[in-house]
Every structure is written in C-alpha cells, then in structure tokens.
BAFI-3210 file (N, C-alpha, C; in Angstrom, 3 decimals, decimal comma, padded with zeros to 6 digits):
// residues 223
n [1|2|3|4|5|6|7|8|9|10|11|12|13|14|15|16|17|18|19|20|21|22|23|24|25|26|27|28|29|30|31|32|33|34|35|36|37|38|39|40|41|42|43|44|45|46|47|48|49|50|51|52|53|54|55|56|57|58|59|60|61|62|63|64|65|66|67|68|69|70|71|72|73|74|75|76|77|78|79|80|81|82|83|84|85|86|87|88|89|90|91|92|93|94|95|96|97|98|99|100|101|102|103|104|105|106|107|108|109|110|111|112|113|114|115|116|117|118|119|120|121|122|123|124|125|126|127|128|129|130|131|132|133|134|135|136|137|138|139|140|141|142|143|144|145|146|147|148|149|150|151|152|153|154|155|156|157|158|159|160|161|162|163|164|165|166|167|168|169|170|171|172|173|174|175|176|177|178|179|180|181|182|183|184|185|186|187|188|189|190|191|192|193|194|195|196|197|198|199|200|201|202|203|204|205|206|207|208|209|210|211|212|213|214|215|216|217|218|219|220|221|222|223]
n.u [000,837|000,332|000,524|-000,880|-001,856|-002,855|-004,925|-006,721|-009,299|-009,468|-008,039|-005,887|-005,176|-003,151|-002,545|-003,651|-004,208|-002,200|-001,375|-002,471|-004,370|-006,011|-007,088|-008,542|-010,452|-011,815|-012,978|-014,732|-016,385|-017,757|-019,551|-021,545|-024,960|-026,744|-028,959|-031,055|-030,609|-032,764|-034,929|-035,485|-036,665|-036,737|-034,003|-033,231|-030,701|-029,651|-030,199|-032,821|-031,850|-029,365|-028,993|-029,249|-028,114|-026,517|-026,781|-025,423|-025,970|-025,959|-023,337|-022,752|-020,463|-020,802|-021,845|-019,868|-017,970|-018,177|-017,735|-016,788|-015,087|-015,405|-014,658|-011,889|-011,555|-012,967|-011,434|-009,022|-009,840|-010,826|-008,535|-006,914|-008,585|-008,719|-006,044|-004,669|-006,269|-007,994|-008,446|-009,865|-012,089|-013,162|-013,752|-014,086|-017,076|-017,762|-017,877|-018,642|-020,585|-021,028|-020,278|-021,152|-020,890|-021,175|-021,609|-021,279|-022,272|-021,535|-022,712|-021,945|-022,792|-023,885|-023,908|-023,348|-024,860|-023,849|-023,293|-023,248|-022,118|-024,052|-025,288|-023,351|-020,140|-017,938|-016,590|-015,314|-013,950|-013,520|-012,000|-012,642|-012,498|-010,642|-009,419|-009,018|-009,521|-008,282|-009,909|-012,451|-014,049|-015,977|-014,721|-014,140|-015,231|-014,253|-015,315|-014,014|-015,023|-016,641|-015,647|-016,655|-018,113|-019,252|-020,812|-022,825|-024,636|-025,777|-028,601|-029,488|-031,667|-032,192|-034,458|-035,660|-036,429|-035,187|-032,075|-031,287|-030,242|-027,754|-026,030|-024,808|-023,238|-021,442|-020,275|-018,804|-016,015|-015,619|-013,952|-011,830|-010,903|-010,012|-010,402|-009,305|-010,875|-008,895|-007,857|-007,716|-007,531|-008,158|-010,190|-010,542|-012,954|-014,026|-017,186|-018,119|-017,354|-018,211|-019,152|-019,091|-019,791|-018,291|-019,837|-019,859|-018,235|-019,334|-017,298|-016,344|-017,703|-018,522|-017,168|-017,437|-017,801|-016,808|-017,315|-016,773|-018,307|-017,626|-019,509|-019,324|-021,237|-023,287|-025,018|-025,609|-026,193|-029,144|-030,255]
n.v [-001,199|002,308|005,524|008,198|010,830|013,088|014,968|016,965|016,496|014,466|011,421|009,457|006,239|004,147|001,194|-000,903|-003,704|-006,598|-007,432|-009,990|-010,574|-008,367|-008,799|-011,118|-010,052|-008,374|-010,285|-011,430|-009,185|-009,079|-011,135|-010,223|-009,433|-006,827|-004,015|-001,407|001,612|003,281|001,606|000,929|003,080|006,671|008,314|011,502|012,585|011,579|013,083|013,414|013,740|012,609|010,105|006,474|004,675|001,724|-000,596|-002,933|-005,659|-004,646|-004,763|-005,167|-004,124|-005,081|-007,552|-009,202|-012,322|-012,095|-014,171|-014,134|-012,471|-009,854|-009,657|-009,321|-006,686|-005,179|-005,631|-004,366|-001,679|-001,100|-001,414|000,677|002,852|002,739|002,791|004,779|006,866|008,061|010,704|011,588|009,811|009,619|008,605|005,228|003,870|006,251|008,544|007,011|004,001|001,704|000,149|000,435|-001,375|-000,934|-002,028|-000,368|000,572|002,781|003,511|004,678|008,073|008,556|010,131|011,753|014,282|017,357|017,047|016,505|014,047|013,871|012,013|010,268|009,692|009,534|008,386|005,706|004,946|002,403|001,353|-001,129|-001,749|-002,798|-001,044|002,416|005,366|008,692|010,264|009,391|010,462|010,492|011,284|011,768|014,611|017,181|019,866|023,072|024,656|026,897|026,780|024,002|024,961|027,281|026,252|024,985|026,940|027,391|026,699|023,832|022,000|018,795|017,644|019,148|019,334|021,049|022,649|025,304|026,605|025,552|026,915|029,490|028,420|026,558|028,251|029,955|029,717|028,394|026,327|023,395|019,947|017,097|013,544|010,907|007,862|005,673|002,339|-000,050|001,682|003,495|006,016|008,112|010,122|012,813|013,051|015,601|016,972|018,594|017,049|015,476|013,271|013,273|013,218|010,130|009,824|009,565|008,531|006,444|004,205|000,820|000,536|000,451|002,591|001,386|000,699|000,171|001,351|002,373|003,317|005,140|004,717|006,658|005,531|002,268|-000,652|-002,504|-004,783]
n.w [000,000|-000,601|000,663|-000,823|-000,569|002,083|004,244|006,646|005,814|003,915|002,515|000,455|-000,614|-002,462|-004,561|-003,045|-002,772|-003,494|-006,914|-007,748|-005,775|-006,041|-008,605|-008,059|-006,328|-008,081|-009,756|-007,908|-007,430|-009,818|-009,512|-007,916|-007,338|-008,828|-008,633|-009,928|-008,223|-007,741|-007,501|-004,906|-003,846|-003,861|-002,860|-002,127|-002,323|-004,607|-007,531|-009,964|-012,576|-012,386|-013,369|-013,855|-011,364|-010,144|-007,417|-005,057|-002,721|000,692|003,172|006,597|009,066|011,655|011,212|010,374|010,169|006,550|004,940|002,343|-000,385|000,377|002,984|002,862|001,906|003,836|006,127|005,469|005,118|007,686|009,249|008,268|008,920|011,732|012,588|011,188|010,105|011,937|012,577|010,434|010,057|012,594|016,068|016,986|018,260|019,412|017,527|015,356|014,963|013,527|010,339|006,984|004,092|000,710|-002,593|-005,755|-009,095|-011,643|-014,622|-017,990|-018,428|-015,909|-012,630|-009,424|-007,585|-005,862|-002,375|001,218|003,611|005,795|007,423|008,178|009,720|008,143|004,968|002,930|-000,154|-002,405|-005,432|-007,630|-010,368|-013,294|-015,035|-015,786|-017,543|-017,836|-019,467|-019,116|-017,136|-014,066|-011,719|-008,198|-006,690|-004,569|-002,734|-001,854|000,987|003,382|006,912|009,070|011,311|010,364|008,329|009,741|010,222|007,828|006,155|004,592|002,799|001,973|000,961|-000,951|-004,411|-006,151|-005,782|-005,050|-002,848|-002,519|-004,135|-003,214|-001,164|-002,440|-004,224|-002,709|-002,690|-005,076|-006,002|-005,702|-005,074|-007,041|-007,273|-009,024|-010,109|-009,857|-010,464|-007,751|-005,615|-002,576|-001,301|001,397|003,019|005,042|006,700|006,678|004,439|001,375|-001,571|-004,829|-007,614|-010,644|-013,859|-015,571|-018,561|-022,008|-023,473|-022,007|-022,759|-022,546|-020,199|-016,799|-013,955|-011,073|-007,610|-004,082|-001,336|001,900|004,516|007,441|010,056|012,214|013,957|015,302|013,349|013,633|012,608]
ca.u [000,000|001,067|-000,235|-000,654|-002,075|-003,676|-005,076|-007,733|-010,595|-009,437|-006,783|-005,916|-004,224|-003,083|-001,938|-004,191|-003,984|-001,260|-002,094|-003,241|-005,513|-006,900|-007,801|-009,528|-011,559|-012,593|-013,803|-015,822|-017,292|-018,575|-020,571|-022,556|-026,207|-026,996|-030,269|-031,053|-030,765|-034,074|-035,968|-035,774|-037,182|-035,924|-033,267|-033,086|-029,302|-029,542|-031,163|-033,421|-031,006|-028,059|-028,926|-029,608|-026,978|-026,833|-026,208|-025,482|-026,396|-025,078|-022,674|-022,518|-019,299|-021,260|-022,252|-018,716|-017,399|-019,103|-017,386|-016,555|-013,958|-015,652|-013,883|-010,557|-011,630|-013,390|-010,309|-008,061|-010,417|-010,907|-007,183|-006,513|-009,404|-008,405|-004,637|-004,047|-007,149|-009,007|-008,751|-010,831|-013,316|-013,666|-013,459|-014,998|-017,901|-018,192|-018,299|-019,326|-020,935|-021,036|-019,837|-021,954|-020,147|-022,130|-021,052|-021,994|-021,842|-021,938|-022,523|-021,767|-023,884|-024,361|-023,140|-024,095|-024,755|-023,167|-023,930|-022,344|-022,574|-024,492|-025,701|-022,184|-018,969|-016,951|-016,767|-014,109|-014,373|-012,545|-012,291|-012,199|-012,386|-009,260|-008,873|-009,733|-008,844|-008,601|-010,929|-013,736|-014,796|-016,188|-013,867|-014,698|-014,955|-014,375|-015,367|-013,512|-016,178|-016,362|-015,402|-017,873|-018,895|-020,024|-021,793|-023,956|-025,582|-026,328|-029,677|-029,585|-032,700|-032,004|-035,748|-036,102|-036,009|-034,216|-031,102|-030,742|-029,527|-026,381|-025,209|-023,900|-022,292|-020,404|-019,618|-018,015|-014,665|-015,696|-012,778|-011,728|-009,959|-010,622|-009,714|-009,658|-011,148|-007,825|-008,043|-006,987|-007,362|-009,159|-010,253|-011,272|-013,442|-014,811|-018,599|-018,435|-016,956|-019,162|-018,512|-019,951|-019,098|-018,397|-020,554|-019,056|-018,343|-019,686|-016,061|-016,087|-018,322|-019,045|-016,369|-018,246|-017,128|-017,207|-016,795|-017,381|-018,253|-017,803|-020,082|-019,137|-022,557|-023,344|-025,817|-025,319|-027,233|-029,826|-031,001]
ca.v [000,000|003,565|006,724|009,164|012,174|013,125|016,177|016,784|016,187|013,311|010,691|008,536|005,134|003,404|-000,138|-001,476|-005,146|-007,146|-007,617|-011,226|-010,437|-007,372|-009,471|-012,011|-009,241|-007,941|-011,429|-011,501|-008,058|-009,430|-012,118|-009,557|-009,052|-005,398|-003,508|000,047|002,201|003,919|000,609|000,857|004,374|007,809|009,103|012,720|012,930|011,303|013,879|012,644|013,789|011,983|008,859|005,239|004,047|000,401|-000,912|-004,325|-005,936|-004,035|-005,585|-004,400|-004,568|-005,811|-008,890|-009,983|-012,388|-012,230|-015,421|-013,887|-011,571|-008,573|-009,676|-008,771|-005,233|-004,590|-005,689|-003,321|-000,368|-000,895|-001,221|002,037|003,801|002,703|003,019|005,887|007,950|008,357|012,137|011,790|009,024|009,758|007,548|004,097|003,835|007,613|009,222|006,026|002,783|000,567|000,519|-000,172|-001,541|-001,081|-001,990|000,489|000,668|004,001|003,358|005,894|009,026|008,732|010,974|012,086|015,722|017,840|016,730|016,060|012,792|014,309|010,858|009,437|010,443|009,499|007,340|005,214|004,464|001,529|001,193|-002,469|-002,003|-003,086|-000,012|003,673|006,351|010,051|010,867|008,748|011,141|009,705|011,703|012,235|016,036|017,676|021,330|023,920|025,365|027,479|025,834|023,311|025,783|028,200|025,474|024,658|028,051|027,453|025,722|023,123|020,974|017,842|017,166|019,955|018,807|022,009|022,896|026,640|027,046|025,071|027,779|030,366|027,606|026,005|029,353|030,768|029,690|027,940|025,510|022,207|018,876|015,922|012,268|010,002|006,496|004,783|000,991|-000,489|002,885|003,835|007,419|008,388|011,492|013,175|013,239|017,026|017,604|018,608|016,325|014,940|012,398|013,785|012,299|009,213|010,301|008,590|007,912|005,225|003,070|-000,175|000,522|000,945|003,089|000,466|001,069|-000,295|002,496|002,086|004,455|005,028|005,086|007,241|004,619|000,866|-001,404|-003,409|-005,768]
ca.w [000,000|-000,685|000,984|-001,893|-000,027|003,292|005,029|007,688|005,212|003,024|002,325|-000,679|-000,532|-003,723|-004,545|-001,810|-002,793|-004,463|-008,189|-007,830|-004,881|-006,638|-009,692|-007,449|-005,821|-009,249|-010,162|-006,935|-007,671|-010,973|-009,120|-007,089|-007,999|-008,740|-009,045|-010,011|-006,893|-007,634|-007,284|-003,477|-003,432|-004,273|-001,881|-002,919|-002,581|-006,039|-008,273|-011,055|-013,771|-012,149|-014,110|-013,174|-010,691|-009,624|-006,106|-004,648|-001,354|001,686|004,179|007,815|009,832|012,835|010,805|009,927|008,825|005,440|004,272|000,930|-000,593|001,028|004,229|002,590|001,803|005,108|007,049|005,093|005,410|009,126|009,763|007,926|009,673|013,159|012,893|010,460|009,670|012,943|012,529|009,342|010,223|013,952|017,027|017,012|019,450|019,740|016,297|014,524|015,708|012,616|008,997|005,923|002,841|-000,382|-003,954|-006,704|-010,488|-012,348|-016,066|-018,778|-018,333|-014,541|-011,722|-008,220|-007,393|-004,661|-001,095|002,274|004,215|007,113|008,219|008,452|010,165|007,065|003,967|002,258|-001,470|-003,059|-006,859|-008,008|-011,810|-013,694|-015,922|-015,841|-018,381|-017,392|-020,326|-018,877|-016,077|-012,853|-010,609|-006,938|-006,593|-003,196|-002,794|-000,776|001,544|004,699|007,997|009,517|012,227|009,526|007,580|010,597|010,166|006,483|006,106|003,316|002,930|000,876|000,477|-002,077|-005,707|-006,667|-004,716|-005,256|-001,664|-002,600|-004,984|-002,469|-000,409|-003,307|-004,930|-001,783|-003,261|-006,459|-006,339|-004,867|-005,391|-007,664|-007,076|-010,112|-009,654|-010,314|-009,923|-006,561|-004,799|-001,567|-000,926|002,630|003,104|006,212|006,404|006,638|003,185|000,269|-002,659|-005,877|-008,564|-012,002|-014,734|-016,378|-019,939|-023,041|-023,949|-021,237|-023,427|-021,610|-018,979|-015,690|-012,761|-010,010|-006,299|-002,838|-000,433|003,324|005,232|008,886|010,545|013,551|014,777|015,033|012,638|014,566|011,835]
c.u [000,870|000,145|000,110|-000,825|-002,947|-003,724|-006,206|-009,086|-010,605|-008,057|-006,965|-004,802|-004,294|-002,400|-002,357|-003,903|-002,840|-002,032|-002,962|-004,505|-006,526|-007,727|-008,871|-010,713|-012,436|-013,489|-014,990|-016,845|-018,239|-019,656|-021,703|-023,791|-026,475|-028,415|-030,183|-031,415|-032,162|-035,191|-036,363|-036,320|-036,215|-035,315|-032,807|-031,657|-028,960|-030,609|-031,632|-032,519|-029,599|-027,900|-029,199|-028,354|-027,425|-026,124|-026,367|-025,929|-025,437|-024,501|-022,396|-021,340|-019,707|-021,701|-021,097|-018,578|-018,473|-018,884|-017,320|-015,411|-014,173|-014,945|-012,502|-010,589|-011,995|-012,253|-009,285|-008,585|-010,447|-009,532|-006,692|-007,274|-008,976|-006,979|-004,052|-004,958|-008,263|-009,392|-009,751|-012,153|-013,940|-013,350|-014,543|-015,763|-018,399|-018,741|-019,011|-019,489|-020,902|-020,574|-020,649|-021,130|-021,152|-021,422|-021,922|-021,409|-022,410|-021,677|-022,270|-023,008|-024,389|-023,393|-023,868|-023,810|-024,107|-023,984|-022,848|-022,924|-023,015|-024,924|-024,549|-021,046|-017,926|-017,346|-015,398|-014,550|-013,236|-012,970|-011,758|-012,080|-010,911|-008,615|-009,693|-008,893|-009,223|-009,679|-012,329|-014,563|-014,874|-015,354|-014,696|-014,263|-015,210|-014,276|-014,663|-014,685|-015,777|-016,184|-016,715|-018,746|-019,778|-021,124|-023,016|-025,026|-026,198|-027,353|-029,770|-030,551|-032,621|-033,325|-036,277|-035,569|-035,042|-033,341|-030,467|-029,920|-028,084|-025,460|-024,303|-022,863|-021,127|-019,657|-018,844|-016,572|-014,684|-014,497|-012,748|-010,691|-010,693|-009,748|-010,193|-009,893|-010,140|-008,022|-007,166|-006,661|-008,486|-009,051|-011,107|-011,709|-014,213|-016,263|-018,997|-018,120|-018,094|-018,485|-019,566|-019,128|-019,351|-019,054|-019,574|-019,300|-018,736|-018,459|-015,737|-016,695|-018,915|-018,141|-017,177|-017,352|-017,642|-016,584|-017,458|-017,198|-018,527|-018,287|-019,945|-020,383|-022,504|-024,171|-025,543|-026,494|-027,819|-030,628|-030,749]
c.v [001,246|004,719|007,788|010,595|012,072|014,539|015,935|016,359|014,886|012,672|009,736|007,514|004,362|002,053|-000,895|-002,965|-005,488|-007,486|-008,863|-011,146|-009,458|-007,992|-010,409|-011,226|-008,761|-009,069|-011,592|-010,399|-008,367|-010,456|-011,493|-009,246|-007,572|-005,090|-001,998|000,641|002,778|002,920|000,511|002,173|005,478|008,487|010,356|013,231|012,606|012,117|013,094|012,620|013,253|010,678|007,644|004,521|002,697|000,170|-002,395|-004,455|-005,289|-005,064|-004,694|-004,994|-005,431|-007,232|-009,726|-011,249|-012,593|-013,528|-015,271|-012,872|-010,187|-008,504|-009,050|-007,250|-004,603|-004,586|-004,596|-001,941|-000,106|-000,706|000,199|003,062|003,880|003,139|004,273|007,089|008,263|009,832|012,466|011,094|009,202|008,539|006,475|004,075|005,190|008,318|008,275|004,720|001,525|001,072|-000,283|-000,187|-001,811|-001,026|-001,119|000,331|001,961|003,796|004,715|006,778|009,284|009,578|011,004|013,543|016,065|017,529|016,543|014,783|013,052|013,149|009,964|010,307|010,523|008,430|006,932|004,548|003,665|001,298|-000,159|-002,721|-002,096|-001,966|001,259|004,712|007,752|010,735|010,339|009,429|010,317|010,109|012,033|013,690|016,493|019,192|021,955|024,762|026,053|026,403|025,224|024,156|026,774|027,453|025,126|025,738|028,233|026,345|025,128|021,963|020,038|017,314|017,988|019,370|019,746|022,455|024,273|027,110|026,538|026,083|028,703|029,598|027,157|027,083|030,280|030,868|029,277|027,140|024,295|021,230|017,764|014,708|011,327|008,591|005,489|003,396|000,730|000,682|002,968|005,320|007,547|009,846|011,686|013,380|014,692|017,668|017,537|018,013|015,873|013,967|012,950|012,743|011,424|009,538|009,177|007,881|006,624|003,998|002,090|-000,367|001,181|001,484|002,259|000,891|000,244|000,842|002,024|003,357|004,213|005,610|005,625|006,389|003,185|000,215|-002,434|-004,484|-007,197]
c.w [000,000|-000,353|-000,045|-001,404|001,212|003,830|006,016|007,136|004,440|003,000|001,160|-000,506|-001,839|-003,524|-003,287|-001,713|-003,747|-005,747|-008,251|-006,972|-005,462|-007,766|-009,150|-006,901|-006,975|-009,751|-009,212|-007,182|-008,823|-010,648|-008,318|-007,929|-007,755|-009,193|-009,115|-008,655|-006,696|-007,337|-005,815|-002,940|-003,805|-003,053|-002,606|-003,022|-004,032|-006,751|-009,493|-012,286|-013,542|-012,915|-013,233|-012,656|-010,139|-008,292|-005,824|-003,204|-000,358|002,660|005,394|008,588|011,012|012,510|010,266|010,786|007,764|004,679|002,762|000,831|000,025|002,386|004,018|002,634|003,139|006,120|006,753|005,456|006,913|009,751|009,492|008,762|011,132|013,469|012,266|010,213|010,665|012,935|011,423|009,638|011,602|014,809|017,007|018,331|019,901|018,497|015,341|015,287|014,842|011,252|007,982|004,639|001,718|-001,730|-004,861|-008,102|-011,067|-013,835|-016,724|-018,663|-016,923|-013,717|-010,388|-007,903|-006,052|-003,403|-000,042|002,868|005,649|008,003|008,645|008,971|009,065|006,056|003,430|000,966|-002,100|-004,495|-007,344|-009,507|-012,213|-014,490|-015,763|-016,566|-017,908|-018,229|-020,037|-017,786|-014,809|-011,661|-009,361|-006,761|-005,163|-003,225|-001,597|-000,297|002,840|005,765|008,489|010,453|011,462|008,784|008,420|010,562|008,784|006,335|004,700|003,499|001,736|000,340|-000,695|-003,381|-006,405|-005,514|-004,872|-004,060|-001,642|-003,276|-004,187|-001,659|-001,278|-004,083|-004,002|-002,267|-004,726|-006,909|-005,415|-005,383|-006,121|-007,406|-008,169|-009,575|-010,209|-009,695|-008,695|-005,640|-003,765|-001,275|000,332|002,622|004,406|005,805|006,269|005,289|002,174|-000,953|-003,671|-006,696|-009,954|-012,909|-015,529|-017,847|-020,896|-023,593|-023,196|-021,889|-022,435|-020,398|-017,864|-014,574|-011,592|-008,684|-005,211|-001,849|000,993|004,008|006,738|009,564|011,972|014,515|014,356|014,309|013,595|013,844|012,316]
res [m|k|l|t|t|k|d|s|r|m|a|v|v|d|q|v|f|e|p|e|i|f|t|e|f|w|k|f|f|n|t|i|d|f|a|y|r|s|m|t|g|w|q|k|v|w|r|i|n|d|g|q|i|l|a|g|m|p|y|y|l|s|q|m|p|f|n|c|h|m|d|w|l|s|q|v|i|m|q|l|a|r|e|h|f|q|d|i|v|g|k|e|g|e|d|w|k|d|v|l|f|t|p|y|i|y|p|s|g|t|k|i|s|w|h|d|d|y|g|y|s|a|a|a|i|f|y|p|h|l|e|w|n|p|h|w|g|g|e|l|l|i|a|k|t|p|e|p|e|t|l|q|n|i|q|v|d|t|n|f|m|t|r|d|q|y|v|p|l|l|n|t|y|g|m|g|t|y|i|s|p|i|p|n|r|i|a|f|t|s|g|k|v|w|h|s|i|n|r|v|d|q|a|a|g|d|h|m|r|c|s|v|v|a|f|f|l|k|e|k|f|n|g]
***
C-alpha cells in the first residue's frame, strides 16, 4: 500500500492489494447481484437527472465475517481507519458505531450531485475495476467550503427537488480537489466535506465506474 495524499478532510491510498488479490476481488465483484438504486425508493441525494446508478447488497461490519472476498476489503479499510485515519473518520464507538459496505456501479452518463454525508462520520471508497482512463470522467470532486462551524448556520434541505440554496455555499470559493477512480485505490473522506461524482463520460463506453463504499454510521445497525 502507498499513501498518496492526506489532510484533515481526506486521504488517498493506492496499490491497496497485491495484483493477484486485486484481480480475485474484481472477479468476486462481478458475481454480485446489482439492481437500479431507484428501485428501493428515491433518496433525494440522487437527483433525477443523475442517471440510473446500480447498487449491490449491503454488508454491515457488525455482521462480519461475510465469508466472501468482502472480508478482505473490510479488514483493510478498518485497519486504515483505526490506525491511520481516525482524525478523518472519527473515534470508534463515539463518532461512529457501525460501517456499511455497499457496492456500486456508475454506467456511462451517470453521476451524483453535490452533497455532504451528514448521516455518516466518514466514507471510504474503493475502486475495483481493472482499468480507468482520465478521459472517462467519474472523478470524486471535493469542494472547498467554509469551515464546519459556519456550515452549521447554512440551512440546506435535501428534500427539495431544486437545490438553489447550494449555490452560495459552493460558490463561496468555487474551487476544490478531484480524485480520479484509479483501480486499486481507496479514498477516505470526512462526512463534513461537500462532494460529488463527475458524470461518467460517453467515452467510457461499456467501462463501468465500479466502487465499494464504506459508510461510517453514527448509529449501530440493529437488523
């Protein structure tokens, strides 16, 4: 593994698995059953014009072991979170109580609009696809915004279909950072950061932007 970058809001780790293990995980990812995310109801963080994103069955840390290759990834993410990135994800048992691992597929033409992870203390995104070209889009975009204390005074209601109130927030600086979905990479982000996923370009063709996202939940899963 190689730490590529880190600050108080995010961190990027590359070369997570050895090549043979990474290939085996990709094969496992291909066995997962996916359904269109909208089939389970409309969560308004996904705007209607974001496109049809697919999601797989969720895995909860509290239900480990999963007895599949997802155990490999969850162990790596948890080791990094506990030993290296506690300042980003928060303290176990205090800031977060459980972790939800969800596989996603973003086909050509899909994206996710600007939002923060207000329901989570942090997230970690792993990219299992074997190839990604810089011309294909799909970057994780992180906005530079006012400090969290200031954001608490800015009322943003995610239930509105139009998000005009986002404009002054995101235009405060009008700049930020992008993280390309390079294969075998994990990106950690604080739940307080405003972020989006750039639309996957038509140039990607049948190359899908694949990910497994670990959400650090503020409440423990009781299923």
